[in-house]
N, C-alpha and C positions, 0 to 999 in steps of 0.2 A: 785317192779316195777320201770320201769325208765318214766324219761318225756323225752322227746321229740316235737322238734317246724315241721309243716311239714307247708312250703310256696306254695299258690295253689292261682295263679295270683296275687292280692294285698293282700289279707287274708292270717296269718300267725294263726295258731291253734297248741293248746297247746295240747300234746295226751298221756296218759299215756298206756306203754307197757310192758308187760308181760317180765317177763325173758327170757321162751322157745317159745317167740310167733313167731309163720312163716309168712312170706310175705305174704302169704293168709289172713292168720286171721287178720294181720294188715290192710288190702287193707280194708275187710269187716269193721273193725273199723270206717276207715274212712269213710265209705259209711256213715256209722250213722253220721259222723260227718261234713264230706262237704255237703253229696246228690249226689257225683259222682258215681254212677256203680263204681263196682271194677273194674268189665271186661274194664271198662275208663280209668283205672288208668293207672302209670307210674311211680313208686317212684324211683326218683336218689338221690343217696348219693356218696358223695366226686364225682362225675363225672362218677359213674357209676349204672346200672339199676339194682336194687334191684331183684335176685331172690326169686320167690315165695313159691317154696319151702325148702328155707331154711331159719335156723332161721335168726332173726336178726339180734343176739349178735355174730353170727357166720360172719355175713357178715360188723363185724366192729362198729354197732350201739352200742355206750353206752347213757347212762343220758347226757340229755344237749346236744344230737348233731340236727343237722339241716337236713332236708330233703324237696325234692324239688318233690311236687306231679303234674306231669303233666296229665291233662283232655282232653281228644278226646271228641270231640263234635258228632262222627261217631255214628250211628244209627249202631243195630241187622245185618242189612245187609251188616254194613260195606264199608270203603272208603267214606263216609261223605252222604249215602241215605238219600232221602226228609225226612222219617222217623224223621232225625235229627236235620230240619229245621222248626222255629217257624210257625206262622201262618204267622206272617207279614213278614218272611223272603221269605215263598213260594208267597206269595201277590208280594213281590217285583221284584221275581225271573220270574213270571209268566207276570209282566206288562213290563219288562225289554227285554224278550222272542216275546213278541207282537209287540212293540216297534223296533226290530229286524228286524222282518218278512213285517213290515208296510215298512222300510226305504227300503229292499230289493223289495219287492212290485215298489214302487217309480223310483228305479234304473230301473227295468226293462221296465217300463212302456216307461222310459226318451230317452233308450237306443230303446226303438222297436220304437218311434215315428219320431226319428233322423235317 
């Protein structure tokens, strides 16, 4: 077993890695550890994205290695769908859209009466 460090945002996680573990298997392990779904993970080691189909050791990862986990907040539809937003974010977006529509209506009225 190898011990590696995974940085995700402000947090750093210690993770155990089996010698023949693939990138995909490691992502599943990190999902349990961090709560970030494997499909939303991108692992970076020495500036390169980890290939999930290859073993970690074949990509140069050894005990003590430091990896970076980039977690996307994209929903299953991809490209940041509404399902990726919290209720608070959805409410703020709706309120912002309403204010923009009201401002547009005021501008239209001002130019129509001029």
